[in-house]
C-alpha positions in Angstrom: 0.1 0.2 -0.3 3.0 2.5 0.4 3.9 1.7 -3.1 0.5 2.4 -3.9 0.7 5.8 -2.2 3.7 6.6 -3.8 2.3 5.9 -7.3 -0.7 7.9 -6.7 1.6 11.0 -5.4 3.6 10.8 -8.5 0.6 10.7 -10.9 -0.9 14.0 -9.1 2.2 15.7 -9.6 2.1 14.8 -13.2 -1.3 15.6 -14.1 -1.3 18.7 -12.2 2.0 20.0 -13.9 0.4 19.2 -17.4 -3.2 20.5 -16.3 -4.8 17.6 -16.8 -8.2 18.2 -14.6 -9.8 14.6 -15.2 -6.8 12.9 -14.5 -5.8 15.2 -11.5 -9.0 13.7 -10.1 -8.6 10.4 -10.7 -5.1 10.8 -9.1 -6.8 12.4 -6.1 -9.2 10.3 -5.6 -6.6 7.0 -5.5 -4.5 9.1 -3.2 -7.4 9.4 -0.8 -8.6 6.1 -1.0 -5.0 4.8 -0.5 -5.0 7.0 2.8 -8.1 5.6 4.2 -6.8 2.3 3.8 -3.7 2.9 5.7 -5.7 4.0 8.4 -5.2 7.8 7.8 -8.5 8.8 7.5 -8.5 12.6 8.3 -6.0 13.1 5.8 -7.9 11.1 3.1 -10.6 14.0 3.2 -8.4 16.6 1.8 -7.9 14.8 -1.7 -11.0 13.2 -1.7 -12.9 16.2 -1.5 -10.9 17.8 -4.3 -11.8 15.0 -6.7 -15.0 15.4 -6.1 -15.0 19.1 -6.8 -13.3 18.2 -10.0 -15.8 15.6 -11.0 -18.9 17.8 -10.4 -16.9 20.8 -12.4 -16.8 18.7 -15.5 -20.4 16.9 -14.9 -18.9 13.5 -14.9 -21.5 11.6 -13.2 -19.7 7.9 -13.0 -16.4 9.9 -11.4 -18.8 12.1 -8.9 -20.3 8.7 -7.8 -16.9 7.2 -7.3 -15.6 9.8 -5.5 -18.4 9.6 -3.2 -18.3 6.3 -2.6 -15.2 6.7 -1.3 -15.5 9.6 0.7 -18.2 8.2 2.8 -15.7 5.4 4.1 -13.2 8.1 5.8 -16.3 10.0 7.1 -17.3 6.7 8.7 -14.1 5.8 10.2 -13.9 9.5 11.9 -17.4 8.9 13.3 -19.6 11.3 11.2 -22.3 8.8 10.5 -24.9 11.0 9.6 -22.4 12.4 7.0 -21.2 9.5 5.5 -24.6 8.0 5.0 -25.7 11.0 3.1 -22.6 11.0 1.0 -23.1 7.2 0.5 -27.0 7.5 -0.3 -26.1 10.6 -2.8 -23.6 8.2 -4.7 -26.2 5.2 -4.5 -28.9 7.3 -6.3 -26.4 8.2 -9.2 -25.1 4.7 -9.7 -28.5 3.3 -9.9 -29.5 5.9 -12.7 -26.3 4.9 -14.5 -27.1 1.1 -14.4 -23.9 0.3 -12.7 -25.0 -3.1 -11.0 -21.8 -4.2 -9.3 -20.9 -0.5 -7.9 -24.6 -0.3 -6.6 -24.0 -3.6 -4.9 -21.1 -2.5 -3.3 -22.2 0.7 -2.1 -25.5 -0.8 -0.7 -23.3 -3.3 1.2 -21.2 0.0 2.8 -24.7 1.7 3.7 -25.7 -1.4 5.7 -22.2 -1.2 7.6 -22.9 2.5 8.2 -26.6 1.6 9.5 -25.2 -1.1 11.6 -22.7 1.2 12.9 -25.2 3.8 14.1 -27.3 0.8 15.7 -29.7 0.9 13.2 -29.7 -3.2 12.9 -33.0 -3.5 11.0 -32.0 -0.9 8.5 -28.6 -2.8 8.0 -30.4 -6.1 7.8 -32.8 -4.8 5.2 -30.2 -3.2 2.8 -27.7 -6.3 3.3 -30.3 -8.8 2.0 -30.9 -6.4 -0.7 -27.6 -7.0 -1.8 -27.3 -10.5 -1.2 -30.2 -11.0 -3.3 -28.2 -9.9 -6.1 -25.2 -12.4 -5.5 -24.3 -16.0 -5.9 -21.6 -18.6 -5.4 -20.2 -17.5 -8.7 -21.8 -13.9 -9.3 -20.2 -11.5 -6.8 -18.8 -14.0 -4.7 -16.4 -11.8 -3.1 -19.2 -9.5 -1.9 -21.6 -12.3 -0.8 -18.8 -13.4 1.8 -18.6 -9.9 3.0 -22.4 -9.6 3.5 -23.1 -13.2 5.0 -20.7 -12.4 7.6 -22.1 -9.3 8.2 -25.4 -10.4 8.3 -24.6 -13.1 11.1 -23.3 -10.1 13.3 -26.3 -8.1 12.7 -28.4 -10.8 14.0 -26.2 -11.8 16.8 -26.3 -8.3 17.6 -30.3 -8.3 17.9 -30.3 -11.6 19.7 -31.8 -13.4 17.0 -29.8 -16.5 17.3 -31.5 -18.7 14.9 -30.5 -16.3 12.0 -27.3 -15.4 13.4 -26.5 -19.1 13.7 -27.8 -19.7 9.9 -25.5 -17.0 8.3 -22.8 -17.8 10.5 -22.5 -21.4 9.1 -22.9 -19.8 5.4 -20.2 -17.2 6.2 -17.8 -20.0 7.2 -18.5 -21.8 4.4 -18.3 -19.0 1.8 -15.4 -17.4 3.4 -13.3 -20.8 3.5 -14.0 -21.4 -0.1 -12.6 -18.0 -1.1 -9.6 -18.5 1.6 -10.6 -15.1 3.2 -8.8 -15.6 6.3 -10.1 -12.5 8.3 -13.6 -13.2 7.2 -13.6 -16.7 8.9 -11.9 -15.3 11.8 -14.7 -13.1 12.0 -17.3 -15.9 11.7 -15.4 -18.3 14.1 -15.5 -15.3 16.5 -19.4 -15.2 16.1 -19.3 -18.8 16.6 -17.7 -18.3 20.0 -20.0 -15.9 21.0 -23.0 -17.9 20.1 -21.4 -21.2 21.7 -20.9 -18.8 24.9 -24.7 -17.9 24.8 -25.6 -21.6 24.9 -23.3 -22.4 28.1 -20.3 -23.7 26.1 -17.8 -21.2 27.9 -14.7 -23.3 27.8 -15.0 -24.1 24.1 -15.9 -20.5 23.2 -12.9 -19.4 24.9 -10.4 -21.7 22.9 -12.0 -21.0 19.5 -11.6 -17.3 20.6 -7.6 -17.7 21.3 -7.5 -19.1 17.9 -9.4 -16.2 16.3 -6.9 -13.8 18.4 -3.9 -15.7 17.0 -5.2 -15.5 13.1 -5.8 -11.6 13.7 -2.1 -10.9 15.5 -0.5 -13.0 12.4 -2.5 -10.9 9.6 -1.5 -7.6 11.6 -5.3 -6.7 11.3 -7.5 -5.0 13.3 -11.4 -5.5 14.3 -14.0 -3.3 12.8 -16.3 -1.3 15.4 -19.1 -4.1 15.5 -16.5 -6.8 15.7 -14.4 -5.1 18.3 -17.9 -4.7 20.5 -18.4 -8.4 19.9 -14.8 -9.2 21.1 -14.7 -7.0 24.3 -18.5 -8.5 25.1 -17.5 -12.1 24.8 -14.0 -11.7 26.7 -15.3 -10.1 29.9 -18.0 -12.8 29.7 -15.6 -15.3 29.7 -13.4 -13.8 32.5 -16.7 -13.5 34.6 -17.6 -16.9 33.8 -14.5 -18.9 33.9 -11.8 -16.4 36.2 -9.3 -14.8 34.7 -6.6 -17.5 34.8 -9.0 -20.2 33.6 -10.0 -17.9 30.4 -6.2 -17.0 29.9 -5.1 -20.8 30.0 -8.0 -22.0 27.3 -7.4 -18.7 24.8 -3.9 -19.6 24.8 -4.6 -23.4 24.1 -6.8 -22.3 21.1 -3.8 -20.5 19.3 -2.5 -24.1 19.0 -5.5 -25.1 17.0 -5.2 -25.9 13.2 -7.8 -24.3 10.8 -9.5 -27.8 10.7 -9.9 -28.1 14.3 -11.3 -24.7 14.9 -13.8 -25.5 12.2 -14.6 -28.7 13.8 -14.9 -26.8 17.1 -17.2 -24.1 15.7 -19.7 -26.4 14.1 -19.9 -28.3 17.2 -20.7 -25.0 18.9 -23.2 -23.8 16.4 -24.5 -27.6 16.8 -25.4 -27.2 20.3 -26.8 -23.8 19.9 -29.4 -25.1 17.4 -30.6 -27.8 19.5 
């Protein structure tokens, strides 16, 4: 990503030097999106705002929508949920009018995440299911994996355990098929939370330990909803098991293989279903 950042900065200097405004806007959009991916959301706002101004000035509706879609993400990460929602909705209206099917799907997914972050889980579920209906195992499969994982989290937060179990199972299968390691870890974390809710504290702690190990190896950070789930489960495990036992069990979970973690998750979900 740092190479991508350097490339975007070089492109921006080049296009500004020759007065190519459309290409300058593209470079600004790329720069802003790269900064956002590097967790530099505040810095991303300025180049994305400039890119949006250029797209609007030239009457380029697709570039306007593409820039709005990217601008909503740092706004969201910075906690300005209402502005991010309005930004994403404007982009979605434009993309719908242009018939950009995949772009609409991705943006609907992002809108669902914004609603979930703002606590509007019923609206998040509605949007995510709208998007899911446009996917299959072979059509928009990457987006499908994310939507399944997100829906499991939304239903789990609302305490709708049967639906959470259904989507957690599907998310595990989809993310494993696509070798989406972090999405798989998120779904396993939810299986642990579901298992704990049905009295399987020790097994849940071991599975959570496996998930912790994956996040550490990948150097990844949990999204806000996933982090809240994690903190809630960790606190509940310590209260139920005691600090020492929870620490021992989660540590033992780090030595599980992926297959062993999958078997454990399946067992927890089976118990919760009965």
